[in-house]
C-alpha positions in Angstrom: 63.2 -31.2 -4.8 64.9 -30.7 -8.3 64.6 -27.1 -9.5 62.8 -26.0 -12.4 64.3 -25.3 -15.2 64.1 -23.8 -19.1 64.8 -26.7 -21.0 64.6 -25.3 -24.5 63.5 -21.7 -26.0 63.1 -20.3 -29.4 62.0 -17.3 -31.2 60.2 -15.8 -34.1 60.2 -13.3 -35.8 58.2 -11.9 -38.1 60.8 -10.7 -42.0 59.6 -7.2 -41.9 61.5 -4.5 -40.5 60.3 -0.6 -40.1 62.6 1.7 -39.2 62.5 4.7 -36.8 61.7 6.8 -40.3 59.2 5.2 -41.7 57.7 5.5 -38.0 58.5 9.1 -38.3 57.4 9.7 -41.8 53.8 8.5 -40.5 52.7 10.1 -37.8 54.0 13.6 -39.6 51.3 12.5 -42.6 49.1 14.1 -39.4 50.9 17.2 -38.8 54.2 17.9 -38.2 55.1 16.6 -34.8 57.7 14.6 -34.7 61.1 15.7 -36.1 63.1 13.2 -37.9 65.3 11.2 -35.4 63.5 12.0 -32.5 62.2 8.3 -31.4 66.2 7.4 -31.1 66.8 10.4 -29.2 63.2 9.5 -27.2 64.1 6.0 -26.8 67.1 4.8 -28.0 65.0 2.1 -30.8 66.3 1.8 -34.3 64.1 -0.2 -35.9 61.3 -2.8 -35.2 59.4 -5.8 -36.6 56.4 -5.6 -37.8 53.4 -9.2 -38.2 51.9 -9.0 -41.7 48.0 -7.8 -41.4 46.6 -11.1 -41.6 49.2 -12.8 -39.2 47.5 -13.4 -35.7 48.8 -12.7 -32.2 48.4 -17.1 -32.6 50.1 -17.7 -35.8 53.2 -15.7 -33.8 53.1 -17.8 -31.0 52.2 -20.8 -32.9 55.5 -20.2 -35.2 57.9 -19.4 -32.3 56.9 -23.4 -30.2 57.4 -25.3 -33.4 60.5 -26.2 -33.0 60.1 -27.3 -29.4 56.8 -29.0 -31.3 58.9 -30.9 -33.2 61.9 -31.9 -30.9 60.5 -33.2 -28.4 57.3 -34.3 -29.5 53.8 -33.6 -28.6 52.6 -36.4 -26.8 55.6 -35.0 -25.0 53.5 -31.7 -23.3 52.0 -31.4 -20.9 50.2 -27.8 -20.2 50.0 -25.4 -22.8 50.1 -21.8 -21.2 50.0 -18.8 -23.3 51.4 -15.5 -21.8 50.9 -12.3 -23.7 49.6 -8.8 -23.2 48.3 -9.3 -27.1 45.6 -11.9 -27.4 43.9 -13.0 -30.9 40.1 -12.4 -29.1 38.3 -12.2 -26.2 36.7 -15.3 -25.9 37.4 -18.0 -26.1 41.4 -18.5 -24.9 44.1 -17.7 -27.1 45.5 -20.9 -26.0 43.3 -23.5 -27.5 43.9 -21.5 -31.1 47.0 -22.0 -30.5 46.7 -26.4 -29.2 45.0 -26.3 -32.7 47.9 -25.3 -34.9 50.3 -26.9 -32.7 48.4 -29.9 -33.2 48.6 -30.6 -29.5 46.1 -32.5 -27.0 46.7 -31.1 -23.8 45.2 -28.9 -21.5 46.4 -25.2 -21.8 44.7 -21.9 -20.4 46.0 -18.1 -20.5 48.2 -16.6 -18.3 47.4 -12.5 -18.8 49.2 -9.2 -17.2 50.9 -7.1 -19.8 54.7 -7.2 -19.6 54.9 -9.4 -16.7 52.6 -12.3 -18.8 55.7 -14.5 -19.9 57.6 -14.7 -16.5 54.4 -14.9 -14.7 53.7 -17.9 -16.4 57.3 -19.2 -15.3 56.5 -18.9 -12.0 53.0 -20.8 -12.1 55.4 -24.2 -14.1 57.5 -24.0 -11.5 54.9 -24.4 -8.9 53.0 -26.8 -11.6 55.8 -28.8 -11.9 57.3 -29.2 -7.9 53.6 -29.9 -6.8 53.4 -33.0 -8.9 50.2 -31.9 -11.4 52.7 -31.5 -14.4 55.8 -33.1 -15.6 56.7 -30.6 -19.0 54.9 -27.0 -19.5 55.3 -25.3 -22.5 55.3 -21.2 -22.3 54.2 -19.8 -25.8 54.1 -16.3 -26.6 52.6 -13.6 -29.3 53.0 -10.1 -29.2 51.2 -8.1 -32.3 51.4 -4.5 -30.8 51.8 -2.6 -34.3 47.8 -3.1 -33.6 47.9 -1.0 -30.5 49.4 2.2 -32.4 47.7 5.4 -33.2 49.3 7.4 -35.6 46.0 9.5 -36.5 47.4 12.2 -33.3 45.4 15.2 -33.3 47.2 17.5 -30.9 50.5 17.6 -29.0 48.4 16.3 -25.9 47.6 13.1 -27.8 50.8 12.9 -28.6 52.7 13.2 -25.5 49.6 10.1 -24.1 50.6 8.4 -27.4 54.0 8.8 -27.6 55.6 5.4 -26.1 53.5 3.5 -28.6 55.7 4.8 -31.6 58.8 2.2 -29.6 56.3 -1.3 -30.1 56.8 -3.9 -32.2 56.1 -7.3 -33.2 57.6 -11.2 -32.1 57.1 -14.4 -30.5 58.4 -16.5 -27.8 58.2 -20.2 -26.5 60.0 -21.6 -23.4 59.8 -25.4 -22.3 60.2 -25.8 -18.6 61.0 -28.9 -17.1 62.1 -30.5 -14.3 66.0 -29.8 -14.0 68.8 -33.2 -14.5 71.0 -31.7 -11.8 71.4 -28.3 -9.9 70.4 -25.7 -12.5 66.7 -24.0 -12.6 65.2 -21.0 -10.8 66.4 -20.1 -7.7 64.3 -17.6 -6.9 61.8 -14.8 -8.1 59.8 -12.6 -6.7 56.7 -10.3 -8.0 55.2 -6.8 -6.5 51.8 -5.1 -7.5 50.5 -2.0 -7.2 47.0 -1.8 -9.3 46.3 1.5 -8.0 48.4 3.0 -10.5 46.8 1.0 -13.4 45.9 3.7 -15.4 49.0 4.5 -16.1 49.8 3.2 -19.1 46.3 1.0 -20.7 44.9 -0.3 -24.2 41.3 0.6 -22.6 39.0 -0.9 -25.5 38.4 -4.4 -25.8 36.3 -5.1 -22.7 33.5 -3.8 -20.0 34.4 -0.3 -19.6 34.6 1.0 -23.1 32.5 -2.9 -25.3 32.0 -0.8 -28.1 34.2 2.4 -28.8 37.3 1.8 -31.1 38.6 4.5 -30.5 40.2 3.2 -26.9 41.5 0.2 -28.6 45.5 1.9 -28.5 47.9 1.7 -26.9 48.4 5.1 -24.6 50.3 5.3 -21.7 51.9 8.3 -18.7 55.6 7.2 -19.2 56.6 9.8 -16.7 55.3 8.9 -13.5 55.6 5.4 -14.6 59.5 5.9 -14.7 58.9 8.0 -11.4 57.2 4.8 -9.7 59.6 2.2 -10.8 62.9 4.2 -10.3 62.1 4.8 -6.9 61.2 2.1 -3.9 60.6 -0.3 -6.2 64.0 -1.2 -8.2 65.6 -0.9 -4.2 62.9 -3.6 -3.4 63.9 -5.6 -6.1 67.7 -4.8 -5.8 66.9 -6.3 -2.2 65.2 -9.5 -3.6 68.7 -10.4 -5.2 70.1 -10.8 -1.7 66.9 -12.3 -0.4 67.9 -15.1 -3.4 71.0 -16.2 -2.1 73.4 -14.0 -4.4 76.1 -11.1 -4.5 75.2 -8.4 -6.9 78.9 -9.1 -8.3 77.8 -12.9 -8.9 74.9 -12.0 -11.7 77.1 -13.2 -15.1 73.5 -11.8 -16.8 70.8 -9.4 -16.4 68.3 -9.7 -19.1 65.4 -7.0 -18.0 62.6 -5.9 -19.7 63.0 -4.1 -22.6 61.7 -0.5 -23.0 64.0 1.7 -23.5 67.8 2.1 -24.1 67.6 5.1 -21.0 65.4 2.9 -19.2 67.7 0.1 -19.5 71.0 2.1 -18.5 68.8 3.4 -15.0 68.7 -0.3 -14.2 72.0 -1.5 -14.4 72.8 1.9 -12.4 70.4 0.7 -9.7 71.3 -2.0 -9.7 75.3 -2.1 -9.6 75.4 -3.9 -12.4 78.0 -3.4 -15.6 76.2 -2.5 -18.7 78.8 -5.2 -20.5 77.2 -7.7 -18.6 73.4 -7.0 -19.3 71.5 -8.3 -22.6 69.7 -5.8 -24.6 67.8 -6.1 -28.2 65.9 -2.7 -27.6 67.9 -1.4 -31.0 66.9 -4.0 -32.9 63.2 -4.9 -32.3 61.4 -2.0 -29.0 58.7 -3.1 -27.3 57.5 -6.5 -27.8 55.9 -6.4 -24.3 56.1 -9.7 -22.2 58.5 -11.4 -25.3 61.2 -9.1 -24.4 63.0 -10.6 -21.5 62.2 -14.6 -23.0 63.8 -13.0 -27.0 66.5 -11.9 -24.7 67.4 -14.3 -22.9 67.1 -16.5 -26.0 69.2 -14.8 -28.0 71.5 -14.7 -24.9 71.8 -18.6 -25.1 72.1 -19.2 -28.9 74.6 -16.6 -29.5 76.9 -18.5 -26.9 76.7 -15.0 -24.7 74.8 -17.7 -21.6 76.7 -20.3 -20.8 76.1 -23.6 -18.8 76.6 -22.6 -15.4 76.1 -18.8 -15.1 73.5 -17.0 -13.9 71.1 -14.7 -14.6 68.4 -12.3 -13.6 65.3 -11.5 -14.9 63.7 -8.5 -14.3 59.9 -7.8 -15.1 58.2 -4.3 -15.4 54.3 -4.8 -16.5 51.2 -1.5 -16.8 49.1 -2.6 -13.4 51.7 -1.8 -12.1 53.7 -4.8 -11.1 57.4 -5.8 -11.6 59.7 -9.0 -10.5 62.8 -10.6 -10.2 63.7 -14.0 -11.0 67.1 -16.0 -10.6 67.9 -18.4 -12.5 71.1 -20.5 -12.8 71.3 -21.9 -16.6 
């Protein structure tokens, strides 16, 4: 059976660049809670992209996907998967809107699992293509996380819950999944979920729990508890999956992990025993872009020439819920 690979990958970044200083000044309008330089010290970020107010999640995804659609042709895409934490609406699925904007006629659906959405879509594509149901699957992503940031901080407790939101940024990414003509492709993937910790990282509004409470439409997280969970047995289990996939640590050419903070990035490199120079990190430029972060870093690695044909790439995902993923990709 042939492997399934990422044959095309592209991105879209909003033109507006917002610096940490701008974010800190906006928070400080509500009280002097954030000293200058705090965000870079806490997260390691420097700036992020922010979409225009009239730019929808579907616009980010469609703009990221358009180069791929133009290159391969609309008629050569069998299935469209929208995979993101964000969405245009609750109903219908955002993939329908993107299908219309791209002028496609193929079936479409949404894949939603917080920051692991895109990686879950890769897993799903692998199975669907190997089953023979589809031969060419376009995964699209758009994250407009700037809408989930609450700058109206009430007190220090509220600030603590909202702090991680100030590292969020907007982006769009797309990838085309197809059967490989050679030995390249996905060679191993494993997902973990511990649902009992779902309340550690949330946007509570927009569903049946709080259908009409607009104050619940903002990101909040207990990031210190979340970090402890991931740094414990979860990382050890994920590291063990590399050997299960038939590889040793020193055979990994590049590490691409979910971009949460520079600190988290350093911890992962240390726990996995992978030198930092092998990792591809774009957090300083883009911040936390949720499910766009792994494919965004992968795209930059490929198109910069840093990732070469034949390289082995380790993709690591971490998400609210909580869930984690390990994928080994031979390019």
